[in-house]
C-alpha positions as CSV (number, residue, x, y, z in Angstrom):
1,M,27.9,92.4,-23.6
2,S,25.1,93.0,-26.1
3,R,22.6,90.2,-27.2
4,K,24.2,89.8,-30.5
5,Q,27.7,89.5,-29.0
6,Q,26.3,86.9,-26.6
7,L,24.7,85.0,-29.6
8,L,28.0,85.2,-31.6
9,K,30.1,83.9,-28.7
10,R,27.8,81.0,-28.2
11,H,27.8,80.3,-32.0
12,R,31.7,80.4,-32.0
13,R,31.8,78.2,-29.0
14,N,29.6,75.5,-30.7
15,K,31.7,75.9,-33.7
16,R,34.8,75.1,-32.0
17,V,33.4,72.1,-30.1
18,G,32.0,70.7,-33.4
19,L,35.6,71.4,-35.1
20,L,37.3,69.5,-32.1
21,L,34.7,66.5,-32.5
22,A,35.4,66.5,-36.5
23,L,39.3,66.5,-35.7
24,I,39.0,63.6,-33.5
25,A,36.7,61.6,-35.8
26,L,39.2,62.4,-38.8
27,V,42.2,61.1,-36.9
28,L,40.5,57.9,-35.9
29,L,39.5,57.5,-39.6
30,G,43.0,58.0,-40.7
31,V,44.3,55.5,-38.2
32,A,41.6,52.8,-39.1
33,V,41.3,53.3,-42.8
34,A,44.1,55.3,-44.6
35,W,46.3,58.2,-43.8
36,W,45.0,60.4,-46.9
37,L,41.5,59.9,-46.3
38,P,41.2,62.6,-43.4
39,L,42.9,65.3,-45.7
40,V,40.3,64.6,-48.4
41,L,37.5,64.6,-46.1
42,A,38.6,67.8,-44.3
43,V,38.8,69.7,-47.7
44,L,35.4,68.4,-48.6
45,G,34.1,69.2,-45.2
46,W,35.5,72.8,-45.4
47,I,33.7,73.4,-49.0
48,A,30.4,72.1,-47.4
49,H,30.9,74.6,-44.5
50,E,31.5,77.5,-46.7
51,A,28.7,76.6,-49.1
52,W,25.9,75.6,-46.7
53,F,26.8,76.5,-42.9
54,A,28.7,79.8,-43.0
55,D,25.5,82.1,-42.7
56,H,25.3,83.7,-39.1
57,L,21.8,82.6,-38.1
58,F,21.1,82.6,-34.6
59,Y,17.8,80.9,-34.4
60,S,16.4,77.8,-36.1
61,P,14.7,78.4,-39.4
62,R,11.8,76.3,-38.1
63,D,10.9,78.8,-35.5
64,D,7.9,81.0,-36.5
65,Y,8.2,84.6,-36.6
66,Q,6.3,86.4,-33.9
67,Y,5.0,89.8,-34.8
68,S,2.4,91.9,-33.1
69,F,0.9,94.7,-35.0
70,P,-1.1,97.7,-33.5
71,P,-4.6,97.1,-32.5
72,F,-7.3,98.0,-35.2
73,T,-4.8,97.5,-38.0
74,Q,-6.7,96.7,-41.1
75,Q,-7.1,93.1,-42.0
76,P,-8.7,92.3,-45.4
77,K,-9.7,89.0,-45.7
78,V,-7.7,86.9,-48.4
79,H,-7.5,83.5,-49.5
80,L,-4.8,81.4,-51.5
81,N,-5.9,78.9,-53.9
82,A,-3.9,77.1,-56.3
83,G,-1.3,79.7,-56.0
84,R,-3.7,82.6,-56.6
85,L,-4.2,85.3,-53.8
86,R,-7.7,86.6,-53.8
87,L,-9.3,89.3,-51.8
88,D,-13.1,88.6,-50.5
89,E,-15.5,90.2,-52.7
90,G,-16.1,93.8,-52.0
91,V,-12.6,94.5,-50.1
92,I,-11.0,97.6,-51.3
93,L,-7.3,98.4,-50.4
94,D,-6.1,101.7,-49.5
95,D,-3.9,103.3,-52.2
96,G,-0.2,103.3,-51.2
97,A,-0.8,101.0,-48.2
98,T,2.0,98.9,-46.9
99,L,0.7,95.4,-47.2
100,I,2.1,92.5,-45.3
101,L,1.0,88.9,-45.9
102,A,1.8,86.1,-43.2
103,L,1.8,82.4,-44.3
104,R,3.7,79.4,-43.4
105,V,6.6,78.8,-45.8
106,K,8.2,75.3,-45.8
107,S,11.2,74.6,-47.6
108,T,11.6,71.2,-50.0
109,W,14.5,69.0,-49.3
110,L,16.4,71.2,-52.1
111,G,15.5,74.4,-50.0
112,R,17.9,73.0,-47.3
113,F,20.7,73.6,-49.9
114,I,19.4,76.4,-52.1
115,D,17.8,79.5,-50.7
116,P,13.9,79.2,-50.8
117,V,12.3,82.0,-52.8
118,V,8.4,83.1,-53.1
119,E,7.9,84.8,-56.5
120,M,5.0,87.2,-57.1
121,L,3.6,87.1,-60.5
122,G,0.7,89.0,-62.1
123,G,1.6,92.2,-61.0
124,E,4.8,93.7,-60.1
125,R,7.2,90.8,-60.4
126,D,9.0,90.5,-57.2
127,L,11.1,87.7,-55.4
128,Q,11.5,87.4,-51.7
129,T,13.9,85.2,-50.0
130,F,14.0,83.1,-46.8
131,E,16.2,80.8,-44.7
132,R,17.4,77.5,-46.1
133,G,15.5,75.1,-44.4
134,V,12.6,77.4,-43.5
135,N,9.6,76.0,-42.0
136,G,7.5,78.5,-40.1
137,L,5.5,81.6,-40.3
138,R,7.0,84.2,-42.4
139,Y,5.9,87.8,-43.5
140,L,5.9,88.8,-47.2
141,N,5.8,92.4,-48.2
142,L,3.2,92.8,-50.7
143,S,3.3,96.6,-50.7
144,E,3.7,97.1,-54.7
145,Q,1.0,94.5,-55.4
146,G,-2.1,96.1,-54.3
147,P,-3.4,96.7,-57.7
148,A,-2.9,93.1,-59.0
149,L,-4.4,91.9,-55.6
150,S,-7.3,94.1,-56.2
151,R,-7.8,92.8,-59.8
152,G,-7.3,89.0,-58.5
153,E,-4.3,88.5,-60.7
154,L,-1.7,88.3,-58.0
155,R,-0.1,84.7,-57.9
156,L,2.4,83.5,-55.5
157,R,4.8,80.6,-56.4
158,G,7.4,79.1,-54.2
159,R,10.9,78.1,-55.4
160,H,12.2,75.2,-53.4
161,C,9.5,75.8,-50.8
162,R,5.7,75.3,-50.4
163,L,3.2,77.9,-49.2
164,L,0.8,76.2,-46.5
165,G,-2.1,77.3,-44.5
166,E,-4.6,80.3,-44.7
167,P,-3.0,83.5,-45.1
168,T,-3.5,86.7,-43.2
169,L,-3.1,90.1,-44.6
170,W,-2.5,93.3,-43.1
171,S,-3.0,96.8,-44.5
172,F,-1.2,99.7,-42.9
173,T,-2.3,103.4,-43.9
174,S,1.2,104.7,-44.8
175,P,1.8,108.6,-43.8
176,Q,3.1,110.7,-46.8
177,V,6.4,111.1,-45.4
178,Q,8.3,111.8,-48.7
179,R,6.9,115.5,-49.3
180,Q,8.0,116.8,-45.8
181,R,10.9,118.0,-43.9
182,V,13.3,115.0,-43.1
183,M,16.1,114.6,-40.8
184,V,18.1,111.2,-41.2
185,I,20.3,110.5,-38.2
186,A,23.3,108.4,-39.2
187,P,25.5,107.0,-36.5
188,H,28.2,106.4,-39.3
189,A,28.8,107.7,-42.9
190,D,26.7,105.5,-45.1
191,D,23.9,104.7,-42.5
192,A,21.5,107.3,-44.1
193,E,22.2,105.9,-47.6
194,L,21.9,102.5,-46.7
195,A,18.7,102.9,-44.8
196,A,16.7,106.0,-46.4
197,Y,18.6,107.1,-49.6
198,G,15.1,106.9,-51.5
199,L,13.2,108.7,-48.7
200,Y,15.7,111.6,-48.3
201,S,16.2,112.0,-52.1
202,Q,12.6,112.5,-52.7
203,A,11.8,114.7,-49.4
204,D,10.9,118.3,-50.0
205,E,13.7,119.3,-47.5
206,A,16.5,116.9,-46.2
207,W,18.9,116.9,-43.6
208,I,21.7,114.6,-43.1
209,V,23.3,114.6,-39.6
210,T,26.1,111.9,-39.0
211,L,27.1,111.5,-35.3
212,T,30.6,109.8,-35.5
213,A,33.6,110.0,-37.9
214,G,33.8,106.1,-38.3
215,E,37.5,106.0,-38.0
216,I,38.5,102.8,-36.4
217,E,39.2,99.5,-38.2
218,A,41.4,101.3,-40.6
219,E,43.7,98.4,-41.7
220,H,43.0,99.1,-45.4
221,Y,44.9,102.6,-45.2
222,R,47.9,101.1,-43.3
223,Q,48.6,99.4,-46.7
224,V,50.0,102.6,-48.0
225,G,52.4,102.9,-45.3
226,L,50.5,104.9,-42.3
227,D,50.9,103.6,-38.9
228,R,47.7,102.9,-36.8
229,V,47.1,106.3,-35.6
230,E,47.5,108.0,-39.1
231,A,45.3,105.5,-40.9
232,A,42.5,106.0,-38.4
233,R,42.8,109.9,-39.0
234,L,42.7,109.5,-42.7
235,K,39.8,107.2,-42.7
236,G,38.0,109.5,-40.2
237,R,38.6,112.5,-42.6
238,L,37.5,110.4,-45.6
239,R,34.3,109.4,-44.1
240,A,33.5,112.8,-42.6
241,W,33.9,114.0,-46.3
242,D,31.7,111.1,-47.5
243,S,29.0,112.3,-44.9
244,I,29.1,115.8,-46.3
245,A,29.8,115.1,-49.9
246,V,27.6,112.0,-50.9
247,P,24.1,113.5,-50.0
248,R,24.8,116.1,-52.5
249,W,24.1,113.3,-55.2
250,A,20.6,113.2,-54.1
251,G,20.2,117.0,-54.1
252,V,20.5,117.6,-50.5
253,P,22.2,121.1,-49.9
254,E,25.6,121.3,-48.6
255,A,24.2,123.5,-45.8
256,H,22.0,120.5,-44.7
257,C,24.9,117.9,-44.3
258,V,26.4,117.9,-40.9
259,Q,29.3,115.8,-39.4
260,L,29.6,115.8,-35.8
261,G,32.8,114.0,-35.4
262,Y,32.3,111.9,-32.4
263,F,34.4,108.8,-32.0
264,C,33.4,105.3,-33.2
265,L,32.3,102.7,-30.6
266,Q,32.5,105.6,-27.9
267,L,28.9,106.7,-27.7
268,A,28.0,104.1,-25.1
269,A,30.8,105.4,-22.9
270,M,29.8,108.7,-23.4
271,Q,26.3,108.1,-22.3
272,A,27.5,106.3,-19.2
273,A,29.5,109.3,-18.1
274,P,27.7,112.6,-19.9
275,S,30.3,115.1,-18.9
276,Q,33.5,112.8,-19.4
277,P,35.5,113.1,-22.5
278,Q,35.6,109.9,-24.5
279,G,38.7,109.8,-27.0
280,S,39.1,107.8,-30.0
281,R,40.1,104.3,-29.7
282,E,42.8,104.4,-32.6
283,A,43.1,107.8,-33.7
284,D,44.8,109.2,-30.6
285,L,42.3,112.1,-30.7
286,S,40.2,113.7,-28.0
287,D,38.9,116.5,-29.9
288,T,36.2,116.2,-32.5
289,R,36.9,119.5,-34.4
290,L,39.4,117.6,-36.8
291,F,36.2,115.9,-38.3
292,R,33.9,118.8,-38.2
293,Q,36.1,121.1,-40.3
294,L,33.7,120.8,-43.4
295,N,30.5,121.6,-41.4
296,P,28.5,124.6,-42.9
297,F,28.1,126.3,-39.6
298,L,29.5,126.1,-35.9
299,L,27.8,124.0,-33.4
300,P,28.0,124.0,-29.5
301,G,30.3,121.1,-29.6
302,D,32.8,123.3,-31.5
303,A,33.5,125.6,-28.6
304,D,35.9,123.1,-26.9
305,G,35.8,120.0,-29.3
306,A,35.3,117.9,-26.2
307,P,33.8,114.3,-27.2
308,T,31.2,114.2,-24.4
309,W,27.4,113.0,-24.2
310,D,26.6,116.5,-23.1
311,N,28.0,118.2,-26.1
312,L,26.4,115.7,-28.3
313,L,22.9,116.4,-26.9
314,A,23.6,120.2,-27.3
315,D,24.6,119.6,-30.9
316,L,21.6,117.7,-31.5
317,R,19.2,120.3,-30.0
318,E,20.7,123.0,-32.0
319,L,20.2,121.0,-35.2
320,L,16.7,120.1,-34.3
321,L,15.7,123.6,-33.7
322,K,17.4,124.8,-36.9
323,A,16.0,122.2,-39.3
324,R,12.6,121.8,-37.5
325,P,12.1,118.2,-39.1
326,E,8.5,116.8,-39.5
327,V,10.0,113.4,-40.0
328,I,13.1,112.0,-38.0
329,V,14.4,108.8,-39.3
330,L,16.8,107.1,-36.8
331,P,18.1,103.5,-36.0
332,H,15.4,101.3,-34.3
333,P,15.8,100.8,-30.7
334,T,15.4,96.8,-30.6
335,L,16.1,95.6,-34.2
336,D,19.4,97.1,-34.6
337,P,21.9,95.9,-32.0
338,H,25.1,98.0,-33.1
339,P,26.2,99.9,-29.8
340,D,26.4,103.3,-31.8
341,H,23.0,103.0,-33.4
342,L,21.3,102.3,-30.1
343,C,22.9,105.1,-28.7
344,A,22.1,107.3,-31.4
345,H,18.4,106.4,-31.0
346,H,18.6,107.3,-27.3
347,A,20.6,110.6,-28.0
348,V,17.7,112.0,-30.3
349,L,15.0,110.9,-27.9
350,Q,16.8,112.8,-25.0
351,A,17.8,115.8,-27.1
352,L,13.9,116.0,-27.8
353,E,13.0,115.9,-24.3
354,G,11.4,119.5,-23.4
355,L,12.3,120.9,-26.9
356,E,10.0,123.5,-28.4
357,W,9.9,121.6,-31.5
358,Q,8.7,118.1,-31.9
359,P,8.5,116.0,-35.3
360,T,5.3,114.6,-36.1
361,T,6.7,111.2,-37.4
362,L,9.7,109.1,-36.0
363,L,10.8,106.3,-38.3
364,G,13.2,103.5,-37.3
365,Y,15.6,101.6,-39.5
366,A,17.8,98.4,-39.0
367,N,21.1,98.1,-41.0
368,H,22.1,95.5,-38.8
369,L,20.3,92.5,-37.0
370,H,20.8,90.3,-33.9
371,D,19.8,87.2,-35.3
372,N,20.5,87.1,-39.1
373,D,23.8,88.6,-40.6
374,R,22.5,88.1,-44.0
375,W,19.1,89.9,-43.9
376,P,17.5,91.3,-46.2
377,M,18.2,87.8,-47.7
378,G,18.0,87.5,-51.6
379,N,19.7,89.6,-54.3
380,T,19.9,93.2,-55.3
381,G,16.8,94.5,-56.8
382,E,14.4,92.1,-55.0
383,G,12.0,92.9,-52.4
384,V,12.4,93.0,-48.7
385,A,10.3,90.6,-46.5
386,L,10.0,91.4,-42.7
387,P,13.1,90.4,-40.7
388,P,13.2,87.8,-37.9
389,V,11.2,88.9,-34.8
390,F,10.5,86.8,-32.0
391,D,9.0,89.2,-29.3
392,P,5.2,89.1,-29.6
393,G,5.0,91.8,-26.8
394,Q,6.5,94.6,-29.0
395,L,4.2,96.2,-31.2
396,M,5.6,96.8,-34.8
397,Q,4.1,98.9,-37.6
398,P,6.1,98.6,-41.0
399,L,6.5,101.3,-43.6
400,S,7.4,100.1,-47.1
401,L,8.7,102.8,-49.7
402,P,9.3,101.6,-53.2
403,L,12.1,102.5,-55.1
404,S,11.9,102.6,-58.8
405,L,14.9,101.1,-60.7
406,A,16.2,104.5,-61.5
407,A,16.3,105.3,-57.9
408,Q,17.8,101.9,-57.0
409,R,20.7,102.9,-59.5
410,D,21.2,106.2,-57.9
411,K,21.3,104.6,-54.4
412,A,23.9,102.3,-55.6
413,M,26.1,105.0,-57.1
414,A,25.8,106.7,-53.5
415,L,26.9,103.9,-51.9
416,G,29.9,103.2,-54.2
417,M,31.0,106.8,-53.4
418,M,31.3,105.7,-49.7
419,H,35.0,105.0,-48.9
420,D,34.2,102.3,-46.3
421,L,32.4,100.1,-49.0
422,Q,35.2,100.4,-51.6
423,P,37.9,98.0,-50.1
424,P,37.9,94.6,-51.8
425,A,36.7,91.6,-49.5
426,P,39.2,89.4,-47.6
427,L,40.3,86.4,-49.7
428,K,38.5,84.2,-47.7
429,R,35.2,85.8,-48.1
430,R,35.9,86.1,-51.8
431,L,36.5,82.3,-52.0
432,R,33.4,81.5,-49.9
433,R,31.2,83.6,-52.3
434,W,32.7,81.9,-55.3
435,I,32.1,78.3,-53.7
436,Q,28.3,79.5,-52.9
437,Y,28.0,80.9,-56.4
438,V,29.1,77.4,-58.1
439,L,27.3,75.1,-55.5
440,T,24.2,77.1,-54.2
441,R,23.5,79.6,-57.2
442,R,24.0,82.8,-54.9
443,V,25.1,85.7,-57.0
444,G,26.7,89.0,-55.8
445,S,25.6,92.5,-56.5
446,V,26.4,94.0,-60.0
447,Y,26.9,97.2,-58.2
448,G,29.9,96.5,-55.9
449,E,31.7,93.7,-53.8
450,N,30.8,94.8,-50.6
451,D,27.5,92.8,-49.4
452,F,25.6,96.1,-48.3
453,F,25.1,96.6,-52.3
454,R,23.2,93.3,-52.1
455,K,21.4,94.1,-48.9
456,A,20.4,97.7,-49.3
457,V,19.8,98.1,-53.1
458,R,16.3,96.9,-53.1
459,R,12.9,97.6,-54.6
460,H,11.8,98.7,-51.0
461,E,13.1,100.5,-48.2
462,L,11.7,99.1,-44.9
463,L,11.2,101.3,-42.2
464,W,9.2,101.2,-38.9
465,L,6.7,103.5,-37.5
466,L,7.6,104.8,-34.0
467,T,5.4,106.8,-31.7
468,P,7.2,109.6,-30.3
469,A,5.3,109.8,-27.0
470,K,5.8,106.1,-26.6
471,H,9.6,106.3,-26.7
472,R,10.3,109.3,-24.6
């Protein structure tokens, strides 16, 4: 069982215990006072839960984030006085550097009910949001604020929170990854767009390699009269089409878009028994070729269509030698807990072992987190602060890439073309969002109903520099 599954299991167990205790209290109250009072309190309690306690946050907002950055990372001296952030005299920032500011954020009493926000003024106006009830060390992304900071004009202001203590600034020299040959590894259609649309749309040459058809959880397609197997196959075909067609919106040639057609949530089983085929959980298929028909060329796995780890590695090696990417973008090995994402990372590293071509840069991304399902917190178009990390033994090196408003809109349109992000949200989720909008000022994305429009369409794409030699 993954760490996230363990955290979710514990969260659900605690919630069941809490509901049982609340039910007992309501019954006793109804007997002691009035029969109708428990009904009223139950409705009010449910509304309060949906408004303020429905987030999946598997840590205390009072916990400090615990980051360790590489040795010898530049630390320009800064001071925060009356909301103005100033560099020491004579300090010069590198152009285009990723700038990360650590400081303590403490919510006001209202910040326990409305999301606390740090506002940046005097340069590129930005908002970065943190957990309700936050009272700990947090890391702001100041990567667009370098010019204003150098001029002494950058101001920080807390909404429903206070900024405390002496801040620490890190400056990471950013490799010029945009103007290179880039290959994005996507476990599922839409992962490449969520994590790195801005990067691959600016690359001199881009390849998008999608590992699975993403055919499971196809209930939406059963509404048109299909059975479970037919719905899964239709969903897989649609997502295979998305993985080939949508990158064209960013100018990626069709010849550089590849769908490998392996089956969703089966990569771990494939890895455990590399030569043993692992069929689809829902599509009644043991042949990947149904989902590979749109590929621009044949790959080793097309010989027998067997969904095996050995075939996956052979496909990846063929693609790596054909594309010869200088930059590979793939799921982060510890931040992103999705089992297919973790296996995708391992598959790429294993495929690179002993290969005659090696990339110069590996970049990790996280489209999911262990601890906080709402991250990045805040709204569409805002900045992305660093996510929760509580392992100081792990070295992390962020790379923040800015997205212009025009690029954000193009990214949103690319996500809107993805069939998996199009179905309407369940009624319970829509009701929760309405309650949160009324009571806590949370707003949805103007681009779409799916929460990934809020999470992914931001003024930064946050990636992580991985050292190839360290991970092989």
